[in-house]
Structure formats: structure tokens, C-alpha cells
Backbone as CSV, one residue per row, in Angstrom:
resi,resn,N_x,N_y,N_z,CA_x,CA_y,CA_z,C_x,C_y,C_z
1,UNK,-13.066,-13.169,9.504,-13.448,-13.358,7.774,-14.827,-12.850,7.587
2,UNK,-14.994,-11.883,7.109,-16.499,-11.694,6.912,-17.087,-10.408,7.643
3,UNK,-15.922,-9.817,8.134,-16.208,-8.656,8.981,-16.728,-7.337,8.243
4,UNK,-16.846,-6.117,8.486,-16.861,-4.830,7.972,-15.522,-4.372,7.147
5,UNK,-15.769,-4.481,5.989,-14.469,-3.645,5.293,-14.616,-2.354,5.194
6,UNK,-13.234,-1.851,5.209,-12.857,-0.452,5.527,-11.887,-0.032,4.479
7,UNK,-12.390,0.756,3.614,-10.752,1.555,2.692,-10.314,2.329,3.258
8,UNK,-9.313,2.655,3.470,-8.431,3.666,3.906,-7.251,4.632,2.616
9,UNK,-6.916,5.660,2.473,-5.988,6.148,1.846,-5.181,6.764,2.441
10,UNK,-3.708,6.792,2.097,-2.719,7.586,2.533,-1.603,7.582,1.488
11,UNK,-0.952,8.777,1.386,0.599,8.282,0.678,1.477,7.608,1.203
12,UNK,2.389,7.192,0.379,3.322,6.168,0.800,4.052,6.196,1.863
13,UNK,4.688,8.186,1.937,5.336,8.740,3.340,4.407,8.136,4.633
14,UNK,3.459,8.279,4.851,2.414,8.058,5.649,1.799,6.852,6.241
15,UNK,2.606,5.778,5.255,2.141,4.283,5.651,3.275,3.720,6.729
16,UNK,2.720,3.033,7.652,4.230,2.743,8.635,4.861,1.467,8.273
17,UNK,6.117,0.668,8.825,6.513,-0.243,7.971,6.050,-1.498,7.954
18,UNK,4.915,-1.739,8.709,4.140,-3.245,8.831,2.841,-2.804,7.938
19,UNK,2.670,-1.689,7.487,1.746,-1.636,6.442,2.479,-1.892,5.037
20,UNK,3.447,-1.067,5.103,4.170,-1.395,3.724,4.286,-2.790,3.515
21,UNK,4.841,-3.190,4.684,5.144,-4.954,4.211,3.978,-5.818,4.118
22,UNK,2.941,-5.276,4.643,1.458,-6.154,4.492,1.499,-6.207,2.882
23,UNK,1.067,-4.785,2.556,0.962,-4.597,1.029,1.707,-5.171,-0.004
24,UNK,2.742,-5.101,0.483,3.829,-5.975,-0.890,3.817,-7.383,-0.460
25,UNK,3.468,-7.985,0.637,3.368,-9.176,0.661,1.855,-9.981,0.118
26,UNK,0.990,-8.816,0.294,-0.564,-8.762,-0.431,-0.271,-8.979,-2.022
27,UNK,0.839,-8.124,-2.695,0.729,-8.100,-3.994,1.372,-9.434,-4.378
28,UNK,2.333,-9.867,-3.913,2.777,-11.232,-4.216,2.195,-12.073,-4.191
29,UNK,0.919,-12.224,-2.966,-0.161,-13.566,-2.620,-0.717,-13.174,-4.068
30,UNK,-1.460,-12.089,-4.409,-2.031,-11.895,-5.053,-1.789,-12.628,-7.046
31,UNK,-0.442,-11.946,-7.215,-0.017,-11.958,-8.186,1.108,-13.023,-8.567
32,UNK,1.062,-13.424,-9.659,1.981,-14.472,-9.943,3.194,-13.863,-10.609
33,UNK,3.287,-13.359,-11.106,4.367,-12.249,-12.006,5.025,-11.226,-11.181
34,UNK,4.455,-11.142,-10.004,5.135,-9.769,-9.413,6.615,-9.843,-9.061
35,UNK,6.893,-8.464,-9.269,8.176,-8.197,-9.052,8.875,-6.939,-8.229
36,UNK,10.046,-7.015,-8.271,10.201,-5.747,-7.254,10.009,-4.348,-8.216
37,UNK,10.337,-4.519,-9.495,9.936,-3.220,-10.215,8.639,-2.926,-10.591
38,UNK,7.579,-3.892,-10.120,6.089,-3.867,-9.915,5.676,-3.037,-9.042
39,UNK,6.503,-3.440,-7.569,6.202,-3.065,-6.214,6.997,-1.280,-6.309
40,UNK,7.822,-1.474,-6.854,8.566,0.095,-7.134,7.558,0.804,-7.784
41,UNK,6.985,0.572,-8.949,5.708,1.472,-9.487,4.873,2.053,-8.595
42,UNK,4.424,0.817,-7.678,3.311,1.536,-6.532,3.705,2.331,-5.646
43,UNK,4.669,2.782,-5.619,5.111,3.540,-4.435,5.225,5.365,-5.291
44,UNK,5.423,6.220,-3.980,5.698,7.623,-4.459,4.106,8.207,-4.559
45,UNK,2.604,7.520,-4.116,1.565,8.238,-4.144,0.851,7.858,-3.294
46,UNK,-0.570,7.800,-3.739,-1.812,7.295,-3.128,-2.034,5.868,-2.963
47,UNK,-2.374,5.231,-1.701,-2.806,3.887,-1.844,-4.067,4.064,-0.889
48,UNK,-4.508,3.359,-1.835,-6.203,2.315,-1.306,-6.021,1.419,-0.306
49,UNK,-6.205,1.105,0.473,-5.801,0.174,1.456,-7.104,-0.460,1.975
50,UNK,-7.735,-1.571,1.739,-8.982,-2.089,2.123,-8.736,-3.459,3.795
51,UNK,-8.809,-3.025,4.543,-8.901,-3.913,5.840,-10.456,-4.336,5.666
52,UNK,-10.221,-5.864,6.491,-11.608,-6.355,7.027,-10.733,-6.807,8.715
53,UNK,-11.109,-5.618,9.584,-10.694,-6.097,10.861,-9.218,-5.257,10.568
54,UNK,-8.416,-6.053,11.306,-6.770,-5.670,11.182,-6.424,-6.469,10.213
55,UNK,-6.850,-7.253,8.872,-6.213,-7.648,7.785,-6.332,-7.261,6.521
56,UNK,-5.062,-6.817,6.013,-5.283,-5.876,4.583,-5.847,-6.883,3.755
57,UNK,-6.815,-6.667,3.074,-7.385,-7.953,2.072,-7.572,-6.871,0.673
58,UNK,-6.947,-5.543,0.348,-6.879,-5.353,-0.643,-6.130,-4.160,-0.636
59,UNK,-5.430,-3.942,-2.160,-4.601,-2.768,-2.453,-4.673,-1.973,-3.787
60,UNK,-4.318,-0.942,-3.710,-4.166,-0.063,-5.077,-3.652,1.220,-5.249
61,UNK,-2.875,1.375,-5.609,-2.282,2.725,-5.372,-2.384,3.417,-7.099
62,UNK,-2.206,4.923,-7.289,-2.431,5.824,-7.790,-0.916,6.836,-7.922
63,UNK,-0.430,6.539,-9.046,0.973,7.591,-8.922,0.988,8.514,-10.134
64,UNK,1.669,9.460,-9.900,2.169,10.559,-10.630,2.674,10.233,-12.036
65,UNK,2.502,10.204,-13.324,3.109,9.964,-14.482,2.723,11.151,-15.447
66,UNK,3.616,10.930,-16.430,3.426,12.038,-17.554,3.173,11.116,-18.948
67,UNK,1.787,11.674,-19.684,1.774,10.881,-20.928,1.485,12.134,-21.834
68,UNK,2.156,11.766,-22.939,2.432,12.533,-24.014,1.362,12.578,-24.848
69,UNK,0.020,13.193,-25.427,-0.956,13.199,-26.476,-1.072,14.694,-26.491
70,UNK,-1.434,14.665,-28.347,-1.820,15.669,-28.652,-0.741,17.211,-28.596
71,UNK,0.564,16.944,-28.447,1.286,17.601,-28.014,1.274,18.485,-26.841
72,UNK,0.717,17.637,-25.576,0.784,17.736,-24.558,1.597,17.069,-23.721
73,UNK,1.921,17.110,-22.458,2.396,16.507,-21.323,1.431,16.263,-20.378
74,UNK,0.675,15.374,-20.364,-0.678,15.469,-19.454,-0.747,14.555,-17.968
75,UNK,-0.560,15.856,-17.176,-0.276,15.252,-15.543,-1.572,14.255,-15.265
76,UNK,-0.588,12.845,-15.226,-1.909,11.792,-15.021,-1.530,10.843,-13.792
77,UNK,-3.107,10.265,-13.438,-3.102,9.734,-12.243,-2.753,8.348,-12.633
78,UNK,-1.707,7.472,-12.595,-1.122,6.074,-12.953,-1.629,5.079,-12.560
79,UNK,-2.951,4.290,-12.357,-3.202,3.230,-11.266,-2.476,2.018,-11.639
80,UNK,-1.584,1.573,-10.049,-0.927,0.471,-10.047,-1.543,-0.419,-8.603
81,UNK,-1.181,-1.763,-8.949,-1.171,-2.534,-7.945,-2.635,-3.180,-7.811
82,UNK,-3.415,-2.969,-8.314,-4.638,-3.324,-7.964,-4.863,-4.725,-7.413
83,UNK,-5.166,-5.122,-6.074,-5.289,-6.637,-6.042,-5.934,-7.144,-4.975
84,UNK,-7.031,-7.808,-5.055,-7.943,-8.564,-3.636,-7.362,-9.820,-3.174
85,UNK,-7.364,-10.187,-2.114,-7.089,-11.440,-1.804,-7.949,-12.161,-2.562
86,UNK,-7.351,-13.877,-2.999,-8.319,-14.668,-3.553,-9.667,-14.506,-3.129
87,UNK,-9.464,-14.756,-1.210,-10.978,-15.439,-0.201,-11.864,-14.170,-0.304
88,UNK,-11.530,-12.821,-0.765,-12.180,-12.031,-0.911,-12.667,-11.314,-2.107
89,UNK,-12.576,-11.692,-3.075,-12.807,-11.378,-4.488,-14.183,-11.160,-4.869
90,UNK,-14.983,-10.753,-5.716,-16.353,-10.867,-5.977,-17.397,-10.200,-4.710
91,UNK,-16.735,-9.472,-3.871,-17.263,-8.857,-3.062,-17.718,-7.724,-2.879
92,UNK,-16.885,-6.910,-3.970,-16.829,-5.681,-4.092,-15.672,-4.646,-3.580
93,UNK,-14.904,-5.314,-3.141,-13.610,-4.563,-2.594,-12.962,-4.227,-3.758
94,UNK,-12.793,-4.650,-4.415,-11.926,-4.060,-5.709,-12.492,-3.086,-6.287
95,UNK,-13.661,-2.815,-6.381,-14.981,-2.128,-6.475,-14.572,-0.279,-5.725
96,UNK,-14.355,-0.960,-4.178,-13.717,0.012,-3.235,-12.739,0.516,-3.326
97,UNK,-12.028,-0.067,-3.713,-10.831,0.246,-3.949,-10.324,1.536,-4.952
98,UNK,-11.262,0.588,-6.463,-10.886,1.610,-7.522,-12.225,3.359,-7.086
99,UNK,-12.632,2.922,-6.258,-13.789,4.114,-6.202,-12.931,5.281,-5.149
100,UNK,-12.004,4.682,-4.467,-10.888,5.678,-3.791,-10.169,6.322,-4.862
101,UNK,-9.246,5.273,-5.911,-8.526,5.958,-6.584,-8.830,6.923,-7.483
102,UNK,-9.743,6.522,-8.124,-11.010,7.482,-8.784,-11.194,8.463,-8.528
103,UNK,-11.378,8.541,-7.479,-11.708,10.318,-6.630,-9.972,10.957,-6.399
104,UNK,-9.320,10.349,-6.286,-8.135,10.784,-6.439,-7.306,11.513,-7.603
105,UNK,-7.675,10.727,-8.575,-7.340,10.990,-10.015,-8.330,11.749,-10.405
106,UNK,-9.562,12.147,-10.143,-10.829,13.220,-10.498,-9.971,14.475,-9.931
107,UNK,-9.564,14.648,-8.515,-8.934,15.553,-7.772,-8.169,16.140,-7.998
108,UNK,-7.176,15.498,-8.610,-5.778,15.990,-8.794,-5.159,15.821,-10.633
109,UNK,-6.045,14.894,-10.940,-5.005,14.589,-12.161,-5.471,15.395,-13.791
110,UNK,-5.283,15.646,-14.693,-6.265,15.541,-15.849,-6.524,14.541,-16.825
111,UNK,-6.020,13.552,-16.276,-6.619,12.167,-16.830,-6.247,10.962,-15.768
112,UNK,-6.818,10.209,-16.224,-6.177,8.652,-15.222,-5.705,7.430,-16.488
113,UNK,-5.119,6.937,-15.936,-4.548,5.596,-17.043,-4.552,4.531,-16.273
114,UNK,-4.141,3.535,-16.642,-3.506,2.294,-16.291,-3.393,1.092,-17.440
115,UNK,-2.326,0.080,-16.911,-2.660,-1.049,-18.155,-3.451,-2.284,-17.350
116,UNK,-4.079,-2.368,-18.356,-5.027,-3.598,-17.834,-4.868,-4.974,-18.124
117,UNK,-5.077,-5.978,-17.393,-4.674,-7.420,-17.290,-6.059,-7.985,-18.470
118,UNK,-5.607,-8.642,-18.810,-6.973,-9.564,-19.892,-8.401,-9.389,-18.559
119,UNK,-7.871,-10.138,-17.416,-8.882,-10.169,-16.640,-9.386,-9.141,-16.007
120,UNK,-8.718,-7.879,-16.368,-9.641,-6.738,-15.470,-10.189,-6.351,-16.340
121,UNK,-10.022,-5.741,-17.550,-10.519,-5.371,-18.981,-11.799,-4.885,-19.051
122,UNK,-13.294,-6.080,-18.507,-14.045,-5.730,-18.466,-14.589,-5.302,-16.984
123,UNK,-13.760,-5.202,-15.717,-13.995,-4.867,-14.865,-13.784,-2.853,-14.702
124,UNK,-12.675,-2.608,-15.402,-12.257,-1.196,-15.782,-13.072,-0.782,-16.537
125,UNK,-13.889,-1.301,-17.878,-14.707,-0.642,-18.568,-16.095,-0.450,-18.233
126,UNK,-16.461,-1.457,-16.976,-17.733,-1.250,-16.596,-17.609,0.042,-15.509
127,UNK,-16.445,0.688,-15.357,-16.622,1.423,-14.372,-16.508,2.917,-14.986
128,UNK,-16.068,2.651,-16.365,-15.894,4.054,-17.044,-14.782,4.169,-17.720
129,UNK,-13.586,3.245,-17.799,-12.361,3.448,-17.855,-12.504,2.936,-19.345
130,UNK,-12.185,3.568,-20.549,-11.912,3.653,-21.951,-10.718,2.850,-22.435
131,UNK,-10.710,2.134,-23.282,-9.543,1.586,-23.952,-8.894,2.506,-24.882
132,UNK,-7.654,2.652,-25.142,-6.860,3.328,-25.716,-7.093,2.529,-27.107
133,UNK,-7.177,3.183,-28.007,-7.615,2.391,-29.627,-6.321,2.947,-30.431
134,UNK,-5.526,4.105,-29.726,-4.705,4.111,-30.909,-3.317,3.712,-30.608
135,UNK,-2.423,3.770,-31.379,-0.499,3.136,-30.756,-0.168,3.432,-29.866
136,UNK,0.613,2.750,-29.070,1.090,3.345,-27.830,2.478,3.218,-28.094
137,UNK,3.476,4.457,-26.891,4.174,4.072,-27.232,5.480,4.639,-25.768
138,UNK,6.656,4.475,-25.736,7.421,5.208,-24.533,8.258,5.940,-24.895
139,UNK,8.799,6.842,-23.970,9.532,7.393,-24.222,10.977,7.229,-23.797
140,UNK,12.059,6.448,-24.283,13.091,6.111,-23.930,14.322,6.700,-23.604
141,UNK,15.300,6.682,-23.145,16.516,7.789,-23.141,17.421,8.179,-24.879
142,UNK,16.562,7.184,-25.339,16.957,6.910,-27.182,16.031,7.677,-27.903
143,UNK,15.061,7.597,-27.139,13.795,8.637,-28.456,12.678,7.502,-28.025
144,UNK,11.414,7.811,-28.962,10.257,7.404,-28.916,10.559,5.600,-29.342
145,UNK,9.867,4.750,-28.461,9.533,3.440,-29.258,8.593,2.894,-28.724
146,UNK,7.896,1.917,-29.834,6.632,1.970,-29.661,6.473,0.401,-29.022
147,UNK,4.923,0.099,-28.277,5.110,-0.485,-27.331,3.457,-1.150,-27.462
148,UNK,3.855,-2.020,-29.156,2.806,-2.515,-29.809,1.896,-3.466,-29.007
149,UNK,2.642,-4.415,-27.985,2.319,-5.387,-27.193,1.163,-5.042,-26.301
150,UNK,1.450,-3.594,-25.667,0.501,-2.792,-24.875,-0.809,-2.403,-25.301
151,UNK,-0.989,-2.056,-27.075,-2.112,-1.614,-27.834,-3.236,-2.038,-27.130
152,UNK,-4.437,-1.922,-26.609,-5.547,-2.413,-26.585,-5.827,-2.897,-25.204
153,UNK,-4.578,-2.757,-24.227,-4.903,-2.819,-22.712,-4.166,-1.949,-21.986
154,UNK,-4.374,-0.136,-22.561,-4.198,0.455,-21.853,-5.502,1.322,-21.836
155,UNK,-5.852,1.906,-20.477,-7.246,2.192,-20.263,-6.806,3.639,-19.725
156,UNK,-7.901,4.516,-19.847,-7.658,6.224,-19.524,-9.037,6.349,-19.092
157,UNK,-9.097,7.313,-18.221,-10.122,7.661,-17.322,-10.200,9.036,-17.788
158,UNK,-10.967,9.935,-18.794,-10.874,11.013,-18.925,-11.303,12.099,-17.668
159,UNK,-10.835,12.928,-17.568,-10.792,13.857,-16.481,-10.925,15.612,-16.782
160,UNK,-10.366,16.007,-17.495,-9.748,17.728,-17.957,-9.301,17.587,-19.406
161,UNK,-8.584,16.718,-19.305,-7.757,16.756,-21.033,-8.555,16.350,-21.787
162,UNK,-8.744,17.228,-23.254,-9.207,17.004,-24.399,-8.543,15.600,-25.168
163,UNK,-9.419,14.348,-25.491,-8.688,12.923,-25.918,-9.187,12.894,-27.104
164,UNK,-8.312,12.466,-27.955,-8.505,11.672,-29.101,-8.190,9.967,-28.822
165,UNK,-8.983,9.627,-28.497,-8.464,7.875,-28.208,-8.061,7.540,-29.260
166,UNK,-8.354,7.445,-30.641,-7.755,6.897,-31.531,-6.265,7.611,-32.392
167,UNK,-5.679,8.431,-31.900,-4.213,9.439,-31.870,-3.111,8.295,-30.764
168,UNK,-1.997,8.741,-31.492,-1.096,8.232,-30.948,-1.404,8.514,-29.479
169,UNK,-1.248,7.440,-28.279,-1.103,7.569,-26.904,0.400,8.003,-26.520
170,UNK,-0.468,9.070,-25.695,0.615,9.350,-24.400,1.755,8.216,-25.029
171,UNK,2.987,8.851,-24.950,3.553,7.973,-24.468,4.459,8.495,-23.120
172,UNK,4.376,7.318,-22.557,4.542,7.294,-21.092,5.909,7.648,-20.962
173,UNK,6.416,7.759,-19.669,7.702,7.917,-19.494,8.634,6.865,-19.132
174,UNK,9.818,6.279,-19.208,10.414,5.146,-18.884,10.914,5.156,-17.413
175,UNK,10.506,3.670,-17.284,10.725,3.488,-16.068,11.027,1.492,-16.149
176,UNK,11.995,1.105,-14.971,12.662,-0.131,-15.127,11.176,-0.991,-15.065
177,UNK,11.237,-2.022,-15.585,10.194,-3.365,-15.397,9.376,-2.901,-16.642
178,UNK,7.840,-3.223,-16.078,6.628,-2.974,-17.309,7.050,-1.540,-17.589
179,UNK,6.932,-1.089,-18.723,6.975,0.401,-18.788,5.532,0.700,-18.706
180,UNK,4.644,-0.274,-19.346,3.010,0.668,-18.832,2.411,0.016,-17.309
């Protein structure tokens, strides 16, 4: 512990089984309420993996989602599964992970978005992510459904899309588990 931290990025398809298993185990270690659906949300995009020697100490992913806002379906880089081992926190590992994920968002998407925890809100705000101030909702198989419990916890990173942060957010696409 305490060596040189290195962050590498790779698409899910390019990760070997051992790395996928290590990332999954790390997130279960970091989050008390991690579920299979949460893990599924991390897959299919670009992973940022923080290593100390051969030990995985941090993970984050950006996956594509469509958010509806102002009459447009925005190509959105949605941040998932950002976590750092407890014994490596407050050392800049989370910032290193987010820098790589933000690089991907800025280079490939119109907008970045994430659902922040109470503990993570100040961290994301300090990095330039902005809390969505308007109402949020999801698009279900039967139509739009408000997600009032998520209001105030959704953060966005504007890239190229014009945004009105006080308007209806972006209706996210339906998925199992936590929709945001």
C-alpha cells in the first residue's frame, strides 16, 4: 500500500475476467447497498480503474444513456460505480478516476450526468458538476413517471448541449434497479 497509483481506462469488452471480478468485488466492498442491477449499470462502457501495483483500489465507469431535455434526446455519458477502497480515500484517487471519466464524457457526449449520494455531492460540485434544479422523471414502458426522490441528487456536466437546469430534466430511459 502506498505505491504509485495508476489509472487505466478500457471498454468492458477489453477487460479480462480477473479484472471484471476484481472491479465487481471492489464495488461490493465499497458500497453497503450494492446490487446486481447496480453492477449491470456499470457494464458496456468505459471503465476507469485505479491500481496500486497489482491491487485494484478504485473504479468508475461511463456508459451511454439518452436523457430527454428541451425536446431533444441527448447523448449522455452517465457515470456509474465510482468507488475507492476505504484505506485509499482522501488521497486523490477519486479525483484521478473522475478526471479520466470526464475526459471520455467531454470527448464523446453532449452531456455528462450522474446520480450523487449525499456524501458525493460536494465532491462532484467541486469538479464543476452542477445539480439539476428542475423536476426529474423516467420514461417507463407505460409513459413518463416522476422521480421526485431523485430531485436534487442528479448532477450534470454540460458539454455541448444547451441546458436549462431549472426545466424538466431530462427523462432518463428505464432500467432495472435504480433508474438514475
